[in-house]
C-alpha positions in Angstrom: 157.5 118.0 97.7 158.0 118.3 101.4 161.7 117.6 101.1 162.3 120.1 98.4 160.4 123.0 100.3 162.1 122.1 103.5 165.4 122.4 101.7 164.6 125.3 100.1 163.5 126.8 103.6 167.1 126.0 104.9 168.9 127.7 101.9 167.0 130.6 102.3 167.9 130.9 105.9 171.6 130.5 104.7 171.2 133.3 102.2 169.7 135.6 104.7 173.2 135.1 106.4 174.6 137.4 103.6 172.0 140.1 104.4 172.9 140.0 108.4 176.7 140.3 107.4 176.3 142.9 104.8 173.9 145.3 107.1 176.4 144.7 110.0 174.3 142.4 112.2 176.8 139.8 112.6 179.8 142.3 113.7 180.7 141.2 117.4 181.1 144.9 118.7 177.9 147.2 118.8 180.1 149.9 117.4 180.5 147.7 114.2 176.7 146.7 114.1 176.0 150.4 113.9 176.4 150.8 109.8 173.6 153.0 109.3 176.1 155.8 108.6 178.5 154.0 106.5 175.5 152.8 104.3 174.2 156.4 103.6 177.9 157.8 103.2 178.9 159.4 100.1 182.2 157.2 100.3 183.9 154.3 98.6 183.3 152.2 101.9 179.7 153.4 101.9 179.3 152.4 97.9 180.9 149.1 98.6 178.7 148.3 101.7 175.3 149.6 99.5 176.5 147.1 96.6 177.0 144.3 99.3 173.7 144.5 100.8 171.9 144.9 97.9 173.4 141.6 96.3 172.7 140.1 99.4 168.9 141.2 99.3 168.6 140.0 95.5 169.9 136.5 96.4 167.2 136.2 98.7 164.4 136.4 95.8 164.4 132.5 96.0 162.6 132.9 99.3 160.2 135.8 98.3 159.4 134.9 94.9 159.5 131.0 94.8 156.3 130.0 93.1 157.9 127.4 90.9 159.0 125.5 94.0 155.3 125.3 95.2 153.7 125.0 91.9 156.0 123.0 89.4 154.9 119.6 91.1 154.6 116.5 89.1 152.5 113.6 90.7 153.0 110.1 89.8 150.5 107.6 90.9 148.2 104.7 89.3 145.6 107.4 88.9 147.7 109.4 86.5 147.9 107.9 83.0 150.9 108.8 81.0 151.2 105.7 79.0 150.4 107.5 75.8 152.7 110.2 76.2 155.7 110.5 73.9 158.3 111.4 76.3 158.3 111.8 80.0 157.8 115.2 81.5 160.7 117.5 81.5 161.1 121.5 82.3 161.8 123.3 79.4 160.8 126.6 78.1 161.4 130.3 79.3 161.7 129.5 82.9 165.7 129.6 83.6 164.9 128.8 87.3 162.4 126.1 88.1 162.5 127.3 91.9 161.6 130.6 90.9 159.3 130.5 87.8 155.9 128.3 87.5 155.9 126.4 84.4 152.4 126.2 83.1 151.5 122.9 81.6 149.0 120.1 81.1 150.9 117.1 81.2 149.3 114.4 83.3 150.0 114.5 87.1 150.8 118.5 86.7 148.9 121.2 88.6 146.0 122.4 86.6 146.7 125.9 85.2 144.6 128.8 85.7 142.4 129.5 82.5 139.1 131.3 82.4 136.3 129.1 80.8 133.1 130.4 79.2 130.5 128.9 76.9 129.9 130.1 73.4 127.2 132.5 74.7 129.0 134.2 77.2 128.1 134.0 80.9 129.8 134.3 84.1 133.6 133.1 83.3 134.7 130.3 85.9 138.2 129.1 86.6 139.1 126.0 85.6 140.8 125.4 89.3 137.4 126.4 90.6 135.5 123.6 88.8 138.3 121.1 89.2 138.6 118.6 92.5 136.5 119.7 95.2 136.6 116.0 96.2 135.5 114.7 93.0 137.2 113.2 89.7 137.5 115.6 87.3 138.3 115.2 83.5 139.1 117.6 80.9 139.3 117.0 77.1 140.2 118.9 74.2 139.2 118.3 70.8 138.4 114.7 70.4 137.3 114.2 73.8 134.1 112.4 72.8 135.6 108.7 73.6 136.4 110.3 77.2 132.8 111.3 77.7 131.4 108.1 76.6 133.7 106.3 78.6 133.1 108.2 81.9 129.2 107.7 81.0 130.0 104.0 81.1 131.8 104.2 84.3 129.1 106.2 86.0 126.5 104.0 84.8 128.2 100.9 85.9 128.6 102.6 89.6 125.3 104.3 89.9 124.1 101.9 92.5 127.3 101.6 94.4 128.1 105.4 94.5 126.2 106.1 97.7 128.0 103.3 99.5 131.2 104.2 98.2 130.8 107.8 99.5 130.4 107.1 102.9 127.6 108.3 105.5 126.3 111.9 104.5 
């Protein structure tokens, strides 16, 4: 993840060069750098300058709206079980740009998407993100998840005497 974030930051820096150029900041003389009059002029040169500046600003969207680069992570480790998945995770769907757009999903190893959870008798709703992690193992199941509950109960029972020593000093 670190590599892609640094690469994206460097790309963003290069994209800003176009903003500086369109705004006249890269011109060598101070006279050429004062383009405010040209930007507001109702002339073909002013229109050309405004279009160039707007295009350059639009091209910085990857820097300012890049939720995808930060949230579209898929982690692989021995703790992520994917053997029963029919195919490996692939980005697909409405997001035409995975750098800009977050692709929600529940594929093993993906970031847990936000969803409000409640009970049949409504109470205070909680976000799935707020109840997951926090230094502990979390398991979410859907319909048919009873087998996972049984398995976790067995693991909890087998580790009950070992949990305090595994957790370290309080």
